[in-house]
KEMI-924652 format. One line per field, with one value per residue: residue in one letter; chain; y, z, x of N, C-alpha, C in turn; residue number from 1. Coordinates in pm, whole numbers, plus 32768, in hexadecimal, padded with zeros to 4 digits. Each point is the difference from the previous one (the first is absolute). Layout:
BEGIN
res	[a | ...]
chain	[A | ...]
n.v	[Y | ...]
n.w	[Z | ...]
n.u	[X | ...]
ca.v	[Y | ...]
ca.w	[Z | ...]
ca.u	[X | ...]
c.v	[Y | ...]
c.w	[Z | ...]
c.u	[X | ...]
n	[NUM | ...]
REM end
This chain:
BEGIN
res	[x | x | x | x | x | x | x | x | x | x | x | x | x | x | x | x | x | x | x | x | x | x | x | x | x | x | x | x | x | x | x | x | x | x | x | x | x | x | x | x | x | x | x | x | x | x | x | x | x | x | x | x | x | x | x | x | x | x | x | x | x | x | x | x | x | x | x | x | x | x | x | x | x | x | x | x | x | x | x | x | x | x | x | x | x | x | x | x | x | x | x | x | x | x | x | x | x | x | x | x | x | x | x | x | x | x | x | x | x | x | x | x | x | x | x | x | x | x | x | x | x | x | x | x | x | x | x | x | x | x | x | x | x | x | x | x | x | x | x | x | x | x | x | x | x | x | x | x | x | x | x | x | x | x | x | x | x | x | x | x | x | x | x | x | x | x | x | x | x | x | x | x | x | x | x | x | x | x | x | x]
chain	[A | A | A | A | A | A | A | A | A | A | A | A | A | A | A | A | A | A | A | A | A | A | A | A | A | A | A | A | A | A | A | A | A | A | A | A | A | A | A | A | A | A | A | A | A | A | A | A | A | A | A | A | A | A | A | A | A | A | A | A | A | A | A | A | A | A | A | A | A | A | A | A | A | A | A | A | A | A | A | A | A | A | A | A | A | A | A | A | A | A | A | A | A | A | A | A | A | A | A | A | A | A | A | A | A | A | A | A | A | A | A | A | A | A | A | A | A | A | A | A | A | A | A | A | A | A | A | A | A | A | A | A | A | A | A | A | A | A | A | A | A | A | A | A | A | A | A | A | A | A | A | A | A | A | A | A | A | A | A | A | A | A | A | A | A | A | A | A | A | A | A | A | A | A | A | A | A | A | A | A]
n.v	[4F33 | 802F | 8082 | 7FE9 | 7FAB | 8058 | 8061 | 7FB4 | 7FDE | 8080 | 801F | 7F9F | 8025 | 807F | 7FDE | 7FB8 | 8062 | 8053 | 7FAB | 7FF2 | 8083 | 800F | 7FA0 | 8045 | 8065 | 7FD1 | 804B | 7F8E | 7FE3 | 7FCA | 7F88 | 7FDD | 7FEC | 7F93 | 8028 | 7F98 | 8060 | 7FED | 7FE7 | 7FD8 | 7FD2 | 8083 | 8004 | 800B | 8061 | 7FBC | 806E | 7FEE | 7F9F | 8058 | 7FCE | 7FDB | 803E | 7FB0 | 805B | 801A | 7FB4 | 8050 | 7FA6 | 7FAE | 7FE8 | 7F9F | 8012 | 8048 | 7F92 | 7FB5 | 8049 | 8002 | 7F80 | 7FF9 | 804D | 7FC1 | 7F92 | 8034 | 802E | 7F8B | 7FC5 | 8059 | 7FF3 | 7F84 | 8019 | 7F86 | 8041 | 7FBD | 805B | 7F9A | 7FC1 | 8071 | 800B | 7F81 | 8031 | 8059 | 803B | 7FC1 | 7FB9 | 7FB4 | 8040 | 7FE9 | 7FA3 | 8068 | 8020 | 7F83 | 8007 | 8079 | 7FCC | 7F95 | 805D | 8048 | 8055 | 8046 | 7FEF | 7FE5 | 805E | 801E | 7FE4 | 7F98 | 8029 | 7F95 | 8062 | 8018 | 7FA1 | 805D | 7F97 | 8058 | 7FA1 | 7FAD | 8081 | 8033 | 8032 | 802A | 8038 | 7FE0 | 805F | 7FDB | 8072 | 7FBC | 8052 | 7FA2 | 7FA9 | 8066 | 8013 | 7FF5 | 7FA8 | 8001 | 804E | 7F8C | 7FBB | 7F8C | 7FC7 | 7F95 | 7FCF | 7FBA | 7FE6 | 7FCC | 7FF1 | 8076 | 7FF8 | 8083 | 8045 | 804F | 8028 | 801E | 7F8D | 7FBD | 8041 | 7FE0 | 7F9A | 803D | 8034 | 7F80 | 800F | 7FFB | 7F9C | 7FF4 | 8005 | 8049 | 7F88 | 8005 | 7F7E | 8047]
n.w	[6440 | 7FAD | 7FE2 | 7FE7 | 8067 | 8048 | 7FCC | 8018 | 8078 | 800D | 7FCE | 804A | 8067 | 7FE0 | 7FEE | 8070 | 8038 | 7FCB | 8024 | 8073 | 8007 | 7FD4 | 8054 | 8047 | 7FBB | 7FB0 | 7FB1 | 8015 | 7F82 | 8030 | 8000 | 7F9A | 8048 | 8030 | 7FB9 | 7FF7 | 7FA8 | 7FF9 | 7F7E | 8038 | 805C | 800D | 7FF7 | 8081 | 801C | 8070 | 8047 | 802E | 804F | 805E | 8000 | 807B | 8021 | 7FDC | 7FB3 | 8079 | 7FDD | 7FCF | 805E | 7FFC | 8080 | 8021 | 8078 | 7FA3 | 7FFA | 800D | 7FA4 | 7FBB | 801C | 7FE2 | 7F95 | 7FE4 | 8017 | 7FBC | 7FA9 | 7FFF | 8000 | 7FA5 | 7FD0 | 801D | 8057 | 7FD2 | 7F98 | 802F | 8046 | 8038 | 8006 | 802E | 8049 | 801B | 7FFF | 8036 | 7F8B | 801B | 8031 | 800A | 7F8B | 8001 | 804F | 8028 | 7F7E | 7FE2 | 8068 | 7FDC | 7F87 | 8039 | 8044 | 7F91 | 804A | 7F9C | 7FF0 | 807F | 7FDE | 7FB6 | 7F9E | 7FBC | 7F88 | 7FDA | 7FA7 | 7FEB | 7FBA | 7FD2 | 7FCA | 8024 | 8051 | 7FFD | 8015 | 7FAC | 8055 | 7FAF | 8072 | 7FCC | 8059 | 8061 | 8041 | 806E | 8043 | 8057 | 7F9F | 8008 | 7F7F | 800C | 7FA3 | 7FB0 | 7FEF | 8007 | 7F9C | 803D | 8042 | 7FC1 | 804A | 7FAE | 8081 | 7FF0 | 7F82 | 802D | 7FE5 | 7FF8 | 8061 | 7F97 | 8010 | 7F7F | 7FF7 | 804C | 7FC0 | 7F97 | 8053 | 8015 | 7F91 | 800B | 8036 | 8082 | 8023 | 7F7A | 8036 | 7F9B | 7FDC | 8019 | 7FFE | 803D]
n.u	[CD6A | 805A | 7FF3 | 8083 | 8003 | 7FBC | 804A | 806A | 7FD0 | 7FDF | 8078 | 8038 | 7FB5 | 8018 | 807F | 7FF5 | 7FBA | 805A | 805F | 7FBF | 7FED | 807D | 8026 | 7FA7 | 8035 | 7FA6 | 8051 | 8043 | 7FE1 | 7F95 | 8037 | 7FB2 | 7F93 | 8030 | 7F98 | 7FB5 | 7FF5 | 7F80 | 7FFB | 7F8D | 8056 | 7FED | 8085 | 800D | 8053 | 7FF0 | 7FF6 | 807B | 7FD4 | 7FE3 | 7F86 | 801D | 7F8E | 7F9C | 7FCC | 7FCC | 7F9D | 7FA2 | 8003 | 7F9C | 7FE9 | 8051 | 7FCB | 7FBF | 7FB9 | 806B | 803F | 7F8E | 7FF7 | 8081 | 7FE5 | 7F8F | 8047 | 8067 | 7FA8 | 7FC1 | 8077 | 8027 | 7F86 | 8020 | 7F9E | 7FF2 | 8030 | 8069 | 803F | 803E | 7F88 | 7FCF | 806E | 7FE4 | 7F84 | 8052 | 800C | 8072 | 7F9E | 806D | 8010 | 7F7F | 802E | 8047 | 8005 | 8020 | 8053 | 8028 | 800A | 8039 | 803E | 8008 | 7FB7 | 8031 | 8084 | 7FF9 | 7FA8 | 806B | 7FAA | 8029 | 7FD8 | 8044 | 7FF6 | 8081 | 803D | 8054 | 8039 | 805D | 802B | 8066 | 8023 | 7FA6 | 7FA7 | 7FA0 | 7FDE | 7F8B | 7FEE | 7FAE | 8011 | 7FE8 | 7FB4 | 7FE9 | 8016 | 8054 | 7FEA | 8087 | 8013 | 8064 | 806B | 803B | 8033 | 8007 | 8062 | 8029 | 8061 | 804B | 8011 | 8079 | 7FD7 | 7FD8 | 7F7E | 801B | 7FC6 | 7FFC | 807D | 7FF6 | 7FBF | 8057 | 805F | 7FB7 | 8005 | 8073 | 7FD0 | 7FE2 | 8078 | 7FEE | 8051 | 8006 | 8079 | 8029 | 8023 | 8083 | 7FDC | 7FA2]
ca.v	[8006 | 808C | 802D | 7FCE | 7F77 | 8009 | 802F | 7F92 | 7F9B | 8035 | 7FFD | 7F73 | 7FD7 | 8041 | 7FBE | 7F7C | 8014 | 8026 | 7F88 | 7FAC | 8041 | 7FF3 | 7F74 | 7FDC | 802F | 7FA3 | 8039 | 7FA2 | 7FB1 | 7F79 | 7F9F | 7FD9 | 7F86 | 7F85 | 7FBB | 7FDA | 8041 | 7FD8 | 806F | 805F | 8040 | 8058 | 7FF2 | 8080 | 7FF4 | 8041 | 8027 | 7F9E | 8022 | 8018 | 7FCB | 7F75 | 7FB4 | 8034 | 806B | 7FCD | 8034 | 800C | 7F85 | 7FD2 | 7F96 | 7F7B | 7FD1 | 807A | 7FE9 | 7FEF | 8082 | 8059 | 7FD4 | 802E | 8091 | 8018 | 7FD4 | 8063 | 8076 | 7FDD | 7FF5 | 8084 | 804E | 7FB6 | 8029 | 7F8D | 7FEE | 8043 | 8069 | 7FBB | 7FC3 | 806E | 8028 | 7F94 | 8004 | 8083 | 800A | 8036 | 8025 | 800D | 8085 | 8066 | 7FBA | 8060 | 803D | 7F97 | 7FF5 | 8075 | 7FE9 | 7F97 | 802D | 807F | 7FE9 | 8007 | 7F9F | 7F75 | 7FDF | 7FF0 | 7F7B | 800C | 7FA2 | 8002 | 7FF8 | 7FCA | 7FF1 | 7FFE | 7FF2 | 8050 | 7FAD | 7F8E | 8031 | 8073 | 7FFA | 8072 | 7FCB | 8056 | 7FDE | 805F | 8004 | 8018 | 8015 | 7FEB | 7FE6 | 8077 | 800F | 8076 | 8015 | 8057 | 8062 | 7FC1 | 7F72 | 7FDB | 7FA7 | 7F94 | 7FDB | 7F7D | 8016 | 7F86 | 7F96 | 8012 | 8077 | 805A | 8084 | 8057 | 8069 | 807B | 7FF5 | 800D | 808E | 8051 | 7FE8 | 804D | 8072 | 7FD7 | 7FF8 | 807A | 801B | 7F9D | 8048 | 7FC1 | 7FD1 | 803B | 7FB9 | 803B]
ca.w	[7F71 | 7FDB | 7F99 | 7F7D | 7FF1 | 7FED | 7F77 | 7FA6 | 800C | 7FC0 | 7F70 | 7FD6 | 8007 | 7F92 | 7F85 | 7FFE | 7FDF | 7F74 | 7FB2 | 8007 | 7FB3 | 7F72 | 7FD8 | 8002 | 7F87 | 7F96 | 7F85 | 7F93 | 7FE5 | 8036 | 7F9D | 801A | 8050 | 7FB3 | 800B | 7F7C | 7FE7 | 7F82 | 7FA1 | 800F | 8083 | 8006 | 807B | 803A | 806E | 8079 | 8057 | 806B | 807F | 806C | 807B | 801E | 8013 | 7FAA | 8034 | 801E | 7FAD | 8046 | 7FF2 | 807C | 8044 | 7FC5 | 8022 | 8026 | 8061 | 8084 | 8025 | 8029 | 8085 | 805E | 800C | 804F | 8088 | 803F | 801F | 806D | 807C | 8029 | 8038 | 8066 | 8089 | 8046 | 7FD3 | 8055 | 7FBE | 7FBA | 7F87 | 7FA5 | 7FC5 | 7FA5 | 7F82 | 7FC3 | 7FBE | 8057 | 8079 | 8074 | 7FFB | 8036 | 805C | 805F | 7FC0 | 7FFA | 8089 | 8017 | 7FAC | 803E | 8082 | 7FF3 | 800F | 7F80 | 7F9D | 802B | 7FD7 | 7F6E | 7FC5 | 7F70 | 7FA0 | 7F85 | 7F91 | 7F88 | 8001 | 7F77 | 8002 | 7F9E | 7FE5 | 805C | 8084 | 8026 | 7FE2 | 8023 | 8051 | 8015 | 8083 | 8043 | 8091 | 804F | 8090 | 803D | 7F92 | 7FAB | 7FA3 | 801D | 7F9C | 7FF6 | 7F95 | 7F89 | 8014 | 804F | 7FBA | 8046 | 7FC5 | 8029 | 8043 | 8047 | 7FD4 | 8042 | 7FD8 | 8072 | 7FE9 | 7FE1 | 8060 | 7FD4 | 802A | 8092 | 801D | 7FDD | 8062 | 807B | 8003 | 803D | 8090 | 8050 | 8025 | 7FC2 | 7FBA | 7F88 | 800E | 7F9D | 7F81 | 7FB2]
ca.u	[800E | 8002 | 7FA4 | 802B | 7FCC | 7F6F | 7FE9 | 8024 | 7F97 | 7F89 | 8017 | 7FFA | 7F73 | 7FBA | 802A | 7FC2 | 7F73 | 7FF9 | 801B | 7F88 | 7F96 | 8020 | 7FF2 | 7F73 | 7FBD | 8022 | 7FCE | 8014 | 7F88 | 7FFF | 7FD2 | 7F75 | 7FF6 | 7FFE | 7F80 | 7FCE | 7F81 | 7FC5 | 8007 | 7F94 | 800A | 8074 | 804E | 8025 | 805D | 7FD0 | 806F | 8016 | 7FC2 | 8060 | 7FC6 | 8021 | 7F86 | 7F97 | 7FAC | 7F79 | 7F94 | 7F80 | 7FB3 | 7FC2 | 804A | 7FF1 | 7F7A | 7FB9 | 7F94 | 8040 | 803B | 7F92 | 7FD6 | 8067 | 7FF1 | 7F87 | 801C | 8058 | 7FAF | 7FA4 | 804E | 802E | 7F91 | 7FB7 | 8021 | 803C | 808A | 8063 | 804F | 806E | 7FC8 | 7FDF | 807F | 802A | 7FB4 | 8017 | 8082 | 8068 | 7FB8 | 8058 | 803E | 7FA5 | 7FA7 | 7FC6 | 7F8E | 7F99 | 7FCD | 7FA9 | 7F8B | 7FAE | 7FCD | 7FB8 | 7F70 | 7FBA | 802F | 7FE8 | 7F77 | 7FFB | 7FF7 | 8017 | 7FC7 | 804F | 7FA1 | 8042 | 8091 | 8032 | 8092 | 8048 | 8075 | 7FFF | 8027 | 7FAE | 7F71 | 7FAC | 7F92 | 7F8C | 7FCB | 7FA9 | 8011 | 7F88 | 800F | 7F7D | 7FA2 | 7FF2 | 806F | 8051 | 8069 | 8075 | 8005 | 803A | 8020 | 8074 | 805C | 8043 | 8080 | 8034 | 8080 | 8028 | 7FA4 | 7F7F | 7FB7 | 7FEF | 7FC7 | 8072 | 8022 | 7FBC | 7F75 | 7FFB | 8019 | 7F8A | 7F96 | 8014 | 7FA4 | 7F82 | 8013 | 8001 | 808B | 8057 | 806C | 8037 | 8089 | 805C | 7FF7 | 7F91]
c.v	[8092 | 8021 | 7FCC | 7F75 | 8002 | 802C | 7F92 | 7F94 | 802E | 7FFC | 7F72 | 7FD0 | 803B | 7FBC | 7F76 | 800C | 8024 | 7F86 | 7FA3 | 8039 | 7FEF | 7F70 | 7FD4 | 8032 | 7FAB | 8033 | 7FA1 | 7FB3 | 7F73 | 7F9F | 7FD9 | 7F80 | 7F86 | 7FB4 | 7FDD | 803C | 7FD1 | 8076 | 8065 | 804A | 805B | 7FE9 | 808A | 7FE5 | 804C | 8026 | 7F98 | 802E | 8012 | 7FC5 | 7F6E | 7FAB | 803B | 806D | 7FC9 | 8040 | 8007 | 7F83 | 7FDA | 7F98 | 7F79 | 7FC6 | 8079 | 7FEC | 7FF1 | 8085 | 8060 | 7FDA | 802F | 8097 | 801F | 7FD9 | 8065 | 807C | 7FE3 | 7FF8 | 8089 | 804E | 7FB8 | 802F | 7F8E | 7FEA | 804F | 8068 | 7FC1 | 7FC1 | 806A | 802E | 7F97 | 8005 | 8089 | 8002 | 8047 | 802D | 8011 | 808B | 806C | 7FC1 | 805F | 8046 | 7F9B | 7FED | 8074 | 7FF1 | 7F9C | 802E | 8080 | 7FE7 | 8004 | 7F90 | 7F70 | 7FD3 | 7FE7 | 7F6D | 8014 | 7F97 | 800E | 7FE6 | 7FC2 | 7FF7 | 7FF2 | 7FF9 | 8051 | 7FC0 | 7F89 | 8029 | 8072 | 7FEB | 8082 | 7FC6 | 806A | 7FD7 | 806E | 7FF5 | 8020 | 801B | 7FFD | 7FFA | 8079 | 8009 | 8080 | 8019 | 7F87 | 8066 | 7FC4 | 7F6F | 7FEF | 7FA4 | 7F91 | 7FE1 | 7F75 | 8018 | 7F83 | 7F8E | 8007 | 8080 | 8053 | 8080 | 805F | 806A | 8081 | 7FFE | 8013 | 8093 | 8055 | 7FF0 | 8055 | 8074 | 7FDD | 7FFA | 8086 | 8028 | 7F92 | 804B | 7FB2 | 7FDC | 8043 | 7FBB | 803B | 807C]
c.w	[7FD7 | 7F91 | 7F76 | 7FE8 | 7FE8 | 7F72 | 7F9C | 8003 | 7FBB | 7F67 | 7FCB | 8000 | 7F8C | 7F7B | 7FF4 | 7FDB | 7F6D | 7FA8 | 7FFF | 7FAA | 7F6A | 7FD3 | 7FFD | 7F85 | 7F8E | 7F80 | 7F8A | 7FE8 | 8035 | 7F92 | 801F | 8052 | 7FA7 | 801E | 7F74 | 7FF1 | 7F7A | 7FA0 | 8011 | 8084 | 8002 | 8082 | 8031 | 8076 | 8076 | 8056 | 8070 | 8080 | 8069 | 8083 | 8012 | 800F | 7FA6 | 8045 | 801E | 7FA4 | 8053 | 7FE7 | 8088 | 8043 | 7FBE | 8019 | 8031 | 8069 | 808D | 8030 | 802D | 808B | 806B | 8017 | 805B | 8092 | 804A | 8029 | 8075 | 8084 | 8030 | 8046 | 806E | 808C | 8050 | 7FDB | 805A | 7FAF | 7FB1 | 7F7F | 7F9B | 7FBA | 7F9B | 7F7B | 7FBD | 7FC3 | 805B | 8086 | 807C | 8006 | 803A | 805C | 8066 | 7FC5 | 7FF9 | 808A | 801F | 7FB0 | 8043 | 8083 | 7FFB | 8007 | 7F7C | 7FA2 | 802C | 7FDE | 7F69 | 7FD9 | 7F6A | 7FB4 | 7F82 | 7F8D | 7F83 | 8017 | 7F6E | 8005 | 7F90 | 7FDD | 805D | 808D | 8034 | 7FD8 | 802B | 8046 | 800E | 8083 | 8035 | 8095 | 8043 | 8090 | 803A | 7F91 | 7FA6 | 7FA5 | 801E | 7F97 | 7FA8 | 7F90 | 7F7E | 801B | 805A | 7FAF | 805C | 7FB5 | 8031 | 8036 | 8052 | 7FE4 | 8042 | 7FCB | 807B | 7FD5 | 7FEA | 806C | 7FDD | 802D | 8096 | 8027 | 7FE3 | 8065 | 807E | 800C | 8040 | 8099 | 8044 | 8020 | 7FCC | 7FB3 | 7F85 | 8017 | 7F98 | 7F78 | 7FA6 | 7FB9]
c.u	[7FF1 | 7FA0 | 8026 | 7FC7 | 7F69 | 7FDF | 801D | 7F94 | 7F80 | 800D | 7FF7 | 7F6F | 7FB1 | 8023 | 7FBF | 7F6C | 7FEE | 8016 | 7F87 | 7F91 | 8018 | 7FEC | 7F70 | 7FB6 | 8031 | 7FC2 | 8010 | 7F80 | 8010 | 7FD6 | 7F70 | 7FFC | 7FF7 | 7F80 | 7FD3 | 7F75 | 7FCB | 8004 | 7F8F | 8005 | 8079 | 804B | 8024 | 805B | 7FC8 | 8077 | 8010 | 7FBB | 806B | 7FCF | 8028 | 7F84 | 7F94 | 7FB0 | 7F76 | 7F99 | 7F82 | 7FAE | 7FC9 | 805A | 7FE3 | 7F75 | 7FAF | 7F93 | 803A | 803B | 7F93 | 7FCE | 8063 | 7FF6 | 7F89 | 8015 | 8058 | 7FB1 | 7FA2 | 804A | 802D | 7F91 | 7FB5 | 8027 | 8040 | 8093 | 805E | 804D | 8072 | 7FCE | 7FD6 | 8080 | 8030 | 7FB6 | 8009 | 808C | 8063 | 7FC6 | 8056 | 803F | 7FA5 | 7F98 | 7FC0 | 7F86 | 7F8C | 7FC2 | 7FA1 | 7F7F | 7FA0 | 7FC0 | 7FAE | 7F69 | 7FB2 | 802A | 7FEA | 7F73 | 7FF5 | 7FF9 | 800C | 7FAF | 8054 | 7F9F | 803E | 8096 | 802B | 8098 | 803D | 8085 | 7FF8 | 8027 | 7FA8 | 7F6F | 7FBD | 7F85 | 7F94 | 7FC0 | 7FA6 | 8017 | 7F7B | 8028 | 7F74 | 7F95 | 7FE5 | 807A | 804B | 806C | 800E | 7FF2 | 8035 | 801F | 8078 | 8059 | 8030 | 8081 | 8026 | 808C | 801F | 7F9E | 7F77 | 7FBE | 7FDF | 7FB9 | 8076 | 8015 | 7FB8 | 7F6E | 7FF4 | 8016 | 7F85 | 7F8F | 800D | 7F9F | 7F7A | 8008 | 7FFB | 8090 | 805C | 806B | 802F | 8093 | 805A | 7FFA | 7F94 | 802F]
n	[1 | 2 | 3 | 4 | 5 | 6 | 7 | 8 | 9 | 10 | 11 | 12 | 13 | 14 | 15 | 16 | 17 | 18 | 19 | 20 | 21 | 22 | 23 | 24 | 25 | 26 | 27 | 28 | 29 | 30 | 31 | 32 | 33 | 34 | 35 | 36 | 37 | 38 | 39 | 40 | 41 | 42 | 43 | 44 | 45 | 46 | 47 | 48 | 49 | 50 | 51 | 52 | 53 | 54 | 55 | 56 | 57 | 58 | 59 | 60 | 61 | 62 | 63 | 64 | 65 | 66 | 67 | 68 | 69 | 70 | 71 | 72 | 73 | 74 | 75 | 76 | 77 | 78 | 79 | 80 | 81 | 82 | 83 | 84 | 85 | 86 | 87 | 88 | 89 | 90 | 91 | 92 | 93 | 94 | 95 | 96 | 97 | 98 | 99 | 100 | 101 | 102 | 103 | 104 | 105 | 106 | 107 | 108 | 109 | 110 | 111 | 112 | 113 | 114 | 115 | 116 | 117 | 118 | 119 | 120 | 121 | 122 | 123 | 124 | 125 | 126 | 127 | 128 | 129 | 130 | 131 | 132 | 133 | 134 | 135 | 136 | 137 | 138 | 139 | 140 | 141 | 142 | 143 | 144 | 145 | 146 | 147 | 148 | 149 | 150 | 151 | 152 | 153 | 154 | 155 | 156 | 157 | 158 | 159 | 160 | 161 | 162 | 163 | 164 | 165 | 166 | 167 | 168 | 169 | 170 | 171 | 172 | 173 | 174 | 175 | 176 | 177 | 178 | 179 | 180]
REM end
């Protein structure tokens, strides 16, 4: 195909984009919505929504007590020395993506001694929770510097990837995964 055809195709594409852009601007006034408003209630026109699904709001899960129990269980399983590496990856957000880091975390002489006490769980939405926790190593408090988090992924509450990444500093030789 020669340069003339390419120029023609580019001009046609540009004209089509311009036509779409012009048709998307609507300077004409819209008729008011057909709703029955009482004389004391002012009516107003809201702009049309462009979203196909409702925007999530900051609300607790449907059963907050059950969700909190699941969050606490995920944290306990992640820090348990009896939990296999595969199970630790299952209770970590996107754990399969950084299973090697989780394996290093589980085998490291320092981090394998870490135990957790979940002090509080506060739901910031039905998919996210802020987790107040305390880390211990051989019955001595060692952290943390801030709150952790849990996320609901695949209908399961998990320790957030950000939290797992923040734990690498407690190890002797725990490399941070690219996801961090």
